[in-house]
C-alpha positions in Angstrom: -25.0 -1.5 1.6 -25.6 2.0 2.9 -23.6 1.1 6.0 -20.6 0.4 3.8 -20.8 3.6 1.7 -20.9 7.2 2.8 -21.8 9.9 0.4 -18.8 12.0 -0.6 -19.0 15.8 -0.6 -18.1 15.8 -4.3 -20.4 17.4 -6.9 -20.4 14.3 -9.0 -22.6 12.5 -6.5 -20.2 9.6 -6.2 -19.8 7.5 -3.1 -16.7 6.6 -1.2 -15.9 3.9 1.3 -16.0 4.5 5.0 -12.6 3.8 6.6 -13.9 0.5 8.1 -15.3 -0.6 4.7 -12.0 0.4 3.1 -10.2 -2.0 5.4 -12.6 -4.8 4.5 -12.2 -4.0 0.8 -8.4 -4.1 1.2 -8.6 -7.4 3.0 -10.6 -8.9 0.1 -8.0 -7.5 -2.3 -5.2 -9.1 -0.2 -7.0 -12.4 -0.3 -6.5 -12.3 -4.1 -2.8 -11.3 -3.7 -2.4 -14.1 -1.2 -3.7 -16.7 -3.7 -1.1 -15.4 -6.2 1.5 -15.7 -3.5 0.4 -19.3 -2.8 0.4 -20.2 -6.5 3.9 -18.9 -7.1 5.3 -20.3 -3.8 4.2 -23.8 -4.6 4.9 -23.7 -8.3 7.7 -26.0 -9.5 8.8 -23.2 -11.8 10.0 -21.2 -8.8 12.8 -23.7 -8.3 14.4 -22.6 -11.6 13.5 -18.9 -11.2 14.0 -18.0 -7.6 13.5 -14.3 -8.5 9.8 -15.0 -8.5 10.0 -15.4 -4.7 10.2 -11.6 -4.4 6.4 -11.3 -5.0 5.9 -14.1 -2.5 7.9 -12.4 0.2 6.4 -8.9 -0.4 2.8 -10.1 -0.3 3.6 -12.0 2.9 5.3 -9.0 4.5 2.6 -6.5 3.5 -0.3 -8.8 4.6 1.4 -9.6 8.0 2.0 -5.9 8.6 -1.6 -5.1 8.0 -3.2 -8.1 9.7 -3.0 -6.8 13.3 -4.4 -3.4 12.2 -7.7 -4.4 10.8 -9.6 -3.0 13.8 -7.9 0.4 13.5 -8.7 1.8 10.0 -6.5 4.8 10.3 -3.5 2.8 11.4 -4.3 0.1 8.7 -4.4 2.7 5.9 -1.3 4.5 7.2 0.6 1.2 7.1 -0.7 0.4 3.7 0.4 3.8 2.5 3.9 2.9 3.7 3.9 -0.6 2.1 2.3 0.1 -1.2 5.5 1.3 -3.0 7.3 -2.0 -2.2 4.3 -4.0 -3.3 4.0 -2.1 -6.5 7.7 -2.6 -7.2 7.4 -6.3 -6.5 4.4 -6.5 -8.9 6.3 -4.6 -11.5 9.3 -7.0 -11.2 6.9 -10.0 -11.3 5.4 -8.7 -14.5 8.9 -8.7 -16.0 10.0 -12.1 -14.5 6.9 -14.2 -14.8 6.9 -14.4 -18.7 10.5 -15.4 -18.7 9.9 -18.1 -16.2 6.8 -19.5 -17.9 4.3 -18.5 -20.6 1.6 -20.7 -19.0 -1.8 -19.1 -18.6 -1.5 -19.5 -14.8 1.5 -17.1 -14.7 -0.1 -14.7 -17.2 -3.2 -14.6 -15.0 -1.1 -14.2 -11.9 0.5 -11.1 -13.3 -2.9 -9.6 -14.3 -4.2 -10.4 -10.8 -1.2 -8.8 -9.0 -1.5 -5.7 -11.2 -5.2 -5.5 -10.4 -4.6 -5.9 -6.7 -2.0 -3.0 -6.7 -4.3 -0.8 -8.7 -7.3 -1.5 -6.4 -5.2 -0.9 -3.3 -3.9 2.4 -4.7 -7.5 3.5 -5.5 -8.5 2.8 -1.9 -5.5 4.7 -0.5 -6.3 7.7 -2.8 -9.7 8.0 -1.1 -8.0 8.5 2.2 -5.2 11.0 1.9 -2.8 11.1 4.9 -3.5 13.7 7.5 -1.4 16.9 7.2 1.6 17.1 9.5 1.1 18.8 12.8 2.2 22.5 12.8 5.3 23.3 14.8 5.0 25.8 17.7 6.0 29.3 16.8 9.1 29.2 19.0 10.6 26.2 17.1 12.3 26.1 13.7 14.1 23.4 11.8 17.7 23.2 12.8 20.4 23.8 10.2 21.6 20.9 8.0 20.6 18.0 10.2 16.9 19.0 10.0 16.6 18.7 13.8 14.1 21.0 15.5 15.7 23.5 17.9 14.1 25.9 20.3 14.5 29.5 19.2 15.4 31.9 22.0 15.8 34.9 19.6 14.6 35.9 16.2 16.5 34.3 13.3 18.9 36.6 11.5 17.5 38.4 8.4 19.5 38.1 5.2 
């Protein structure tokens, strides 16, 4: 257990996951999301409510994007940061669409499960903020409207 956790520098004495343990935690969370995906994909209800397939496609897309990165925690977490918004939006839409499609307990539980998966993934991401962008060299400045970087050969005009 001590291998999975590293003491945080916070005053509250809490522990945080190491990057490698965070990847394993996310993989476990995605196993739950994958089961929701499988349930919805193979449900007869989806034939009458094809909008439910959005959660199926989004979980698949996110899982497949993360799968090759499990051995590189920094890349895995960066990719998850990029994908979490789309996953959250799909879960939000699923929360709206599922009760319309069916009031069955399986669908209600699937909504709860997806909401839990997104919340847990967001909590893990929050533990690992993205690195700050690299500073630009002093002799470069952002170009005018396009945002391109241009080399400065003289000082910019002072207004």
